[in-house]
C-alpha positions as CSV (number, residue, x, y, z in Angstrom):
1,M,0.0,0.0,0.0
2,E,1.1,3.5,-0.7
3,N,1.9,5.8,2.2
4,H,0.1,9.1,1.8
5,A,1.2,12.1,3.8
6,P,-1.6,13.5,6.0
7,P,-3.3,16.5,4.6
8,P,-2.2,19.9,6.1
9,P,-4.5,21.1,8.9
10,R,-7.4,23.3,7.9
11,L,-6.8,26.9,8.9
12,S,-9.5,28.5,10.9
13,P,-9.8,31.8,12.9
14,A,-11.5,29.7,15.6
15,W,-8.1,28.5,16.7
16,L,-7.1,32.1,17.7
17,G,-9.2,31.8,20.8
18,H,-7.5,28.7,22.2
19,A,-4.7,30.6,23.9
20,P,-3.7,34.2,24.7
21,H,-0.5,34.1,22.7
22,R,-2.4,32.8,19.6
23,L,-4.8,35.7,19.4
24,M,-2.4,38.5,20.5
25,F,0.5,37.4,18.4
26,F,-1.8,37.1,15.4
27,V,-3.0,40.6,16.1
28,G,0.6,41.8,16.5
29,A,1.6,40.1,13.2
30,G,-1.1,42.0,11.4
31,N,-0.4,45.2,13.2
32,V,3.3,45.2,12.5
33,L,2.9,44.9,8.8
34,L,0.0,47.3,8.4
35,A,1.7,50.0,10.5
36,M,5.0,49.8,8.7
37,A,3.4,49.6,5.3
38,W,1.6,52.9,5.9
39,W,4.8,54.5,7.3
40,A,6.9,53.3,4.4
41,L,4.4,54.7,1.9
42,W,4.3,58.0,3.7
43,L,8.1,58.3,3.7
44,A,8.4,57.3,0.1
45,A,5.8,59.9,-0.9
46,A,7.5,62.6,1.2
47,R,10.9,61.8,-0.4
48,W,10.1,61.0,-4.0
49,G,6.5,62.0,-4.6
50,G,4.4,60.2,-7.2
51,W,1.4,60.1,-4.9
52,T,-0.1,62.2,-2.1
53,M,-0.9,60.8,1.3
54,P,-4.0,62.3,3.0
55,E,-3.5,65.3,5.3
56,M,-3.8,64.5,9.0
57,A,-4.6,66.6,12.0
58,I,-1.4,65.4,13.7
59,P,2.2,65.0,12.4
60,A,2.7,61.6,10.7
61,G,5.9,61.0,12.6
62,W,4.1,61.3,15.9
63,L,1.4,58.9,14.7
64,H,4.1,56.4,13.6
65,A,5.8,56.5,17.0
66,F,2.4,56.2,18.8
67,V,1.2,53.2,16.8
68,M,4.5,51.3,17.1
69,Q,4.8,51.9,20.9
70,Y,1.2,51.5,22.0
71,L,-0.4,49.1,19.5
72,V,2.2,47.0,17.5
73,L,4.7,46.0,20.2
74,P,2.1,45.8,23.1
75,S,0.1,43.3,21.1
76,F,3.0,40.8,21.4
77,I,3.7,42.0,25.0
78,F,0.2,41.3,26.1
79,G,0.2,37.9,24.3
80,F,3.3,36.9,26.3
81,L,2.3,38.3,29.7
82,L,-1.3,37.0,29.6
83,T,0.3,33.5,29.0
84,V,3.1,33.6,31.6
85,F,1.6,35.6,34.4
86,P,-0.5,32.7,35.6
87,R,2.5,30.4,35.3
88,W,4.9,32.7,37.2
89,M,2.4,33.0,40.0
90,G,1.1,29.4,40.1
91,L,-2.4,30.3,39.1
92,R,-4.9,28.9,36.6
93,E,-4.6,29.8,33.0
94,L,-6.9,32.6,31.8
95,E,-10.4,31.9,30.4
96,R,-11.0,33.0,26.8
97,W,-13.3,36.0,27.8
98,R,-10.4,37.5,29.8
99,Y,-8.1,38.0,26.8
100,V,-10.3,38.2,23.7
101,P,-11.4,41.8,24.4
102,V,-7.7,42.8,24.6
103,G,-7.1,41.5,21.1
104,L,-10.2,43.1,19.7
105,G,-9.3,46.5,21.2
106,L,-5.7,46.6,19.9
107,M,-6.5,45.2,16.4
108,G,-9.7,47.2,15.9
109,G,-8.0,50.3,17.3
110,Q,-5.1,50.2,14.9
111,L,-7.3,49.4,11.9
112,A,-9.5,52.5,12.8
113,I,-6.4,54.7,13.3
114,L,-4.9,53.7,10.0
115,L,-8.2,54.2,8.3
116,G,-8.1,57.7,9.8
117,A,-4.7,58.2,8.3
118,A,-6.2,57.2,5.0
119,G,-8.9,59.8,5.2
120,W,-11.7,58.6,7.5
121,H,-11.8,61.6,9.8
122,A,-13.4,59.8,12.8
123,G,-11.0,56.9,12.5
124,L,-8.3,58.4,14.8
125,T,-10.7,59.1,17.6
126,V,-12.5,55.8,17.3
127,G,-9.3,53.9,17.2
128,L,-7.8,55.6,20.2
129,W,-10.8,54.8,22.3
130,M,-10.8,51.1,21.2
131,A,-7.1,50.9,22.0
132,L,-7.7,52.4,25.5
133,A,-10.5,49.8,26.0
134,G,-8.2,46.9,25.0
135,W,-5.4,48.2,27.3
136,T,-7.8,48.7,30.2
137,S,-9.1,45.2,29.9
138,A,-5.5,43.8,29.8
139,L,-4.5,45.8,32.9
140,F,-7.6,44.8,34.8
141,T,-6.9,41.1,34.0
142,L,-3.2,41.2,34.9
143,G,-3.9,43.3,38.0
144,R,-6.4,40.7,39.2
145,L,-3.8,38.0,38.9
146,L,-1.3,40.1,41.0
147,A,-4.0,40.6,43.6
148,D,-4.8,36.9,43.7
149,E,-1.2,35.8,44.0
150,K,-0.2,34.7,47.5
151,G,3.4,35.6,47.2
152,R,5.3,38.3,45.4
153,T,6.6,37.8,41.9
154,W,8.8,40.9,41.4
155,H,9.2,40.4,37.7
156,A,5.4,40.4,37.3
157,R,5.2,43.6,39.3
158,S,8.0,45.2,37.3
159,C,6.2,44.4,34.0
160,F,2.9,45.7,35.4
161,A,4.5,48.9,36.5
162,G,5.7,49.5,33.0
163,L,2.2,48.7,31.6
164,V,0.6,51.2,34.0
165,L,3.0,53.9,32.7
166,G,2.0,52.8,29.2
167,W,-1.7,53.2,30.0
168,L,-1.0,56.7,31.2
169,G,1.0,57.5,28.1
170,L,-1.9,56.3,25.9
171,A,-4.3,58.4,27.8
172,M,-2.1,61.4,27.4
173,F,-2.0,61.0,23.6
174,I,-5.8,60.8,23.6
175,A,-5.9,64.1,25.6
176,F,-3.7,65.7,23.0
177,V,-6.0,64.5,20.1
178,L,-8.9,66.0,22.0
179,G,-7.3,69.4,22.2
180,A,-4.6,69.3,24.9
181,S,-1.2,70.9,24.4
182,P,1.2,69.1,22.0
183,A,3.4,68.7,25.1
184,W,1.1,65.8,26.1
185,A,1.8,64.0,22.8
186,F,5.6,64.6,23.3
187,A,5.3,63.1,26.8
188,S,3.3,60.2,25.5
189,I,5.9,59.3,22.9
190,K,8.7,59.5,25.4
191,I,6.8,57.4,28.0
192,G,6.1,54.7,25.4
193,G,9.8,54.0,24.8
194,M,11.5,54.5,28.2
195,G,8.5,54.1,30.5
196,L,6.7,51.2,28.9
197,L,8.7,49.2,26.4
198,L,12.2,49.3,27.9
199,P,11.2,48.2,31.5
200,V,9.0,45.4,30.2
201,Y,11.6,44.1,27.7
202,V,14.4,44.3,30.3
203,T,12.3,42.6,33.0
204,V,11.4,39.7,30.7
205,A,15.1,39.4,29.6
206,H,16.3,39.4,33.2
207,R,13.9,36.6,34.2
208,M,13.8,34.4,31.1
209,F,17.1,34.6,29.3
210,P,19.3,33.1,32.0
211,F,16.6,30.5,32.6
212,F,16.6,29.5,28.9
213,A,20.4,29.3,28.9
214,S,20.6,27.2,32.1
215,N,18.2,24.6,30.5
216,I,20.4,24.2,27.4
217,V,24.0,25.1,28.1
218,P,25.9,22.6,30.4
219,G,27.4,24.3,33.5
220,Y,25.7,27.6,32.9
221,Q,25.0,29.6,36.1
222,P,22.0,31.9,35.9
223,W,22.6,35.5,36.9
224,R,19.5,37.6,37.6
225,P,20.0,39.7,40.8
226,L,16.9,41.8,41.6
227,P,19.1,44.8,42.7
228,W,20.3,45.0,39.1
229,L,16.7,45.3,37.9
230,G,16.0,47.8,40.6
231,A,19.0,49.9,39.5
232,V,17.7,50.0,35.9
233,W,14.3,51.3,37.2
234,V,16.1,54.0,39.2
235,L,18.2,55.1,36.2
236,L,15.0,55.5,34.1
237,V,15.2,59.0,35.4
238,H,16.4,59.3,31.8
239,L,12.7,59.6,31.0
240,G,12.3,62.6,33.4
241,L,15.3,64.4,31.9
242,E,13.9,63.9,28.4
243,L,10.5,65.2,29.4
244,V,12.1,68.5,30.7
245,H,14.5,68.6,27.6
246,G,17.5,68.0,29.8
247,Y,19.5,66.5,27.0
248,A,22.8,67.9,28.2
249,W,22.6,65.9,31.4
250,L,21.3,62.5,30.0
251,W,24.9,61.2,30.2
252,L,24.7,61.2,34.0
253,V,22.2,58.3,33.8
254,D,23.0,56.9,30.4
255,A,26.6,56.2,31.3
256,P,25.6,54.0,34.3
257,L,22.9,52.4,32.1
258,L,25.6,51.6,29.6
259,L,27.7,49.9,32.3
260,L,24.7,48.1,33.7
261,T,23.5,46.7,30.4
262,G,27.0,45.9,29.2
263,W,27.6,44.0,32.4
264,A,24.3,42.1,32.0
265,V,25.2,41.1,28.4
266,W,28.6,39.9,29.6
267,R,27.2,37.9,32.5
268,W,24.3,36.4,30.6
269,W,26.2,35.4,27.4
270,P,27.1,31.7,27.6
271,R,30.8,30.8,27.1
272,R,30.0,27.7,25.3
273,R,28.4,27.0,21.9
274,M,24.6,27.5,22.0
275,P,21.8,26.8,19.6
276,G,20.6,29.6,17.3
277,L,17.3,30.1,19.1
278,L,19.2,31.0,22.3
279,A,22.0,33.0,20.6
280,V,19.6,35.5,19.0
281,L,18.4,36.5,22.4
282,F,21.8,37.6,23.5
283,V,22.7,39.2,20.1
284,G,19.5,41.2,20.4
285,T,20.3,42.2,24.0
286,A,23.7,43.5,22.9
287,W,21.9,46.4,21.2
288,L,21.1,47.8,24.7
289,P,24.7,48.9,25.5
290,V,25.0,50.2,21.9
291,T,21.9,52.3,22.5
292,F,23.2,53.9,25.7
293,A,26.6,54.4,24.2
294,L,25.0,56.5,21.4
295,Y,22.9,58.4,24.0
296,V,26.1,59.2,26.0
297,V,27.9,60.5,22.9
298,Q,24.9,62.6,21.9
299,S,24.5,64.1,25.4
300,V,28.1,64.8,26.0
301,T,28.5,66.5,22.6
302,Y,25.4,68.6,23.3
303,L,26.8,69.6,26.7
304,A,30.2,70.6,25.2
305,S,29.2,72.3,22.0
306,G,25.4,72.8,21.9
307,D,25.3,70.5,18.8
308,F,22.5,67.9,18.9
309,I,24.2,65.2,16.8
310,L,22.8,61.7,15.9
311,G,19.2,62.9,16.0
312,R,16.9,59.9,16.7
313,A,19.7,57.3,16.0
314,P,20.0,56.2,19.7
315,M,16.2,55.7,19.9
316,H,16.2,53.6,16.7
317,A,19.1,51.5,18.0
318,L,16.8,50.7,20.9
319,F,13.6,50.3,18.9
320,I,14.8,48.3,15.9
321,G,18.0,46.8,17.3
322,F,16.8,45.8,20.7
323,F,13.0,45.7,20.6
324,G,12.9,44.5,17.0
325,S,15.5,41.8,17.4
326,L,14.0,40.4,20.5
327,L,10.5,40.6,19.0
328,V,11.6,38.1,16.4
329,A,13.6,36.0,18.8
330,M,11.0,35.7,21.6
331,V,8.0,35.3,19.4
332,T,9.7,32.6,17.4
333,R,10.6,30.8,20.6
334,V,7.1,31.0,22.0
335,T,5.5,30.1,18.7
336,Q,7.7,27.0,18.2
337,G,7.3,25.8,21.7
338,H,3.6,26.4,22.1
339,S,2.7,24.9,18.8
340,G,4.4,21.6,19.5
341,R,7.3,22.3,17.1
342,P,11.1,21.8,17.7
343,L,12.8,24.7,19.6
344,V,14.9,25.8,16.6
345,M,15.2,28.9,14.5
346,P,13.5,28.3,11.1
347,K,15.1,29.7,8.1
348,V,12.5,32.4,7.7
349,A,13.2,33.6,11.3
350,W,16.9,33.7,10.6
351,F,16.2,35.8,7.5
352,A,14.0,38.2,9.6
353,F,16.5,38.5,12.4
354,G,19.5,39.0,10.2
355,L,17.9,41.6,7.9
356,L,16.6,43.5,11.0
357,Q,20.3,43.9,12.1
358,V,20.9,45.6,8.7
359,V,17.8,47.7,9.0
360,A,18.8,48.9,12.4
361,V,22.2,50.1,11.1
362,M,20.5,51.8,8.1
363,R,18.1,53.7,10.4
364,I,21.0,54.8,12.6
365,V,22.9,56.0,9.5
366,A,19.8,57.9,8.3
367,D,20.3,60.5,11.0
368,I,23.8,61.3,9.8
369,A,23.4,60.7,6.1
370,P,22.9,63.6,3.6
371,D,19.6,62.2,2.3
372,A,17.9,61.2,5.5
373,L,14.5,60.6,4.1
374,A,15.8,58.2,1.5
375,W,17.6,56.2,4.2
376,Q,14.5,56.2,6.4
377,A,12.3,55.0,3.6
378,A,14.8,52.3,2.7
379,A,14.9,51.2,6.3
380,A,11.0,51.1,6.5
381,F,10.8,48.9,3.3
382,G,13.7,46.8,4.7
383,W,11.6,46.2,7.8
384,L,8.7,45.0,5.7
385,L,10.9,42.8,3.6
386,A,12.4,41.3,6.7
387,L,9.2,40.5,8.6
388,A,6.7,39.7,5.8
389,P,7.8,36.1,5.3
390,W,8.1,35.5,9.0
391,V,4.7,37.0,9.8
392,T,3.1,34.8,7.1
393,R,4.6,31.7,8.7
394,I,3.6,32.4,12.3
395,G,0.2,33.6,11.2
396,R,-0.6,30.3,9.6
397,I,0.6,28.5,12.8
398,Y,-1.9,30.4,15.0
399,L,-4.7,29.5,12.6
400,A,-4.0,25.8,12.9
401,P,-4.0,23.1,15.7
402,R,-0.8,22.3,17.5
403,A,1.6,20.0,15.6
404,D,1.7,17.5,18.5
405,G,-2.1,17.3,18.9
406,R,-2.1,18.8,22.4
407,P,-4.5,21.6,23.4
408,G,-3.5,25.2,23.5
């Protein structure tokens, strides 16, 4: 008799509700491509013309920063935290009704906002309120878990503190759209990076990366002292200095942050050969000291000469280099493990990760290159090229049953 391979599983949106990471990562996958496609088209139109993007009530750059910080990356963050919070605390997994509203709010919110950017005048306001509803639902659910926990999981509390700052930043942007001073939008954008994303990413890295390495690398000694994490939080006074435009004094906190993050990369990095799925975590984390080195150079130069060099290069080393690299690394790891697949880096994930390193360098160069807009547009299209195949693959996984037949 002939052996016939089993037919591929039928894809269905119904599978998205089977686990928080399925729904939220699927939402994030759609959000990341939609948001960057709009931004790439806007940059290309601004640089080369050929078509006209609709006029908006707020600067396009501000909207780009807002969407990436409060809708795109948080979709993945909530997918991860809604999955691991119960495990960290020894509580039951969340019921479907606790996380579906989060996904609907973030996906619907971004779609409405981008429709607003395309010309639907009410879209921006509708999308912002939907996003706030999704965020509020997520914080209520995660906060209830913290309240129900008998002990104290400091990593969960650290992540939650970052999310609370993120909720405040989102509310501040809504206030700006409703007529408040542009200073509210400026504060919102700054809070999104240094108050929300950086603390959450660093906290997850501090808890998970040494744990992953200790399970794989023989003789590896995990290093994750809580005082180190506390020191990072204290030094996020960087955010306060930016809010008051104290750029000449950022080096006072960024130099210690450079030392702290460099030290962490050194202590976390295994001294033995490691599989690719682990190595990408540490390569991505190495962008942290690079980020703060750029901030130090920028701040010291401004203090000495009054010249604000490098523009937004340090910020994009953080956003594309650190946040982008770890987005691919962590989402790939969670997707492989929670779909019953081997814990390896697929070729499409290697392509995404490798090209993102190039995109990060391109976006840094854009702030010192003669034709900045051309470099920015090229980096945006490079982001799309890097992530589109990867997003296609993981999106199909979330729409199908686990490869090993287990639930989840």
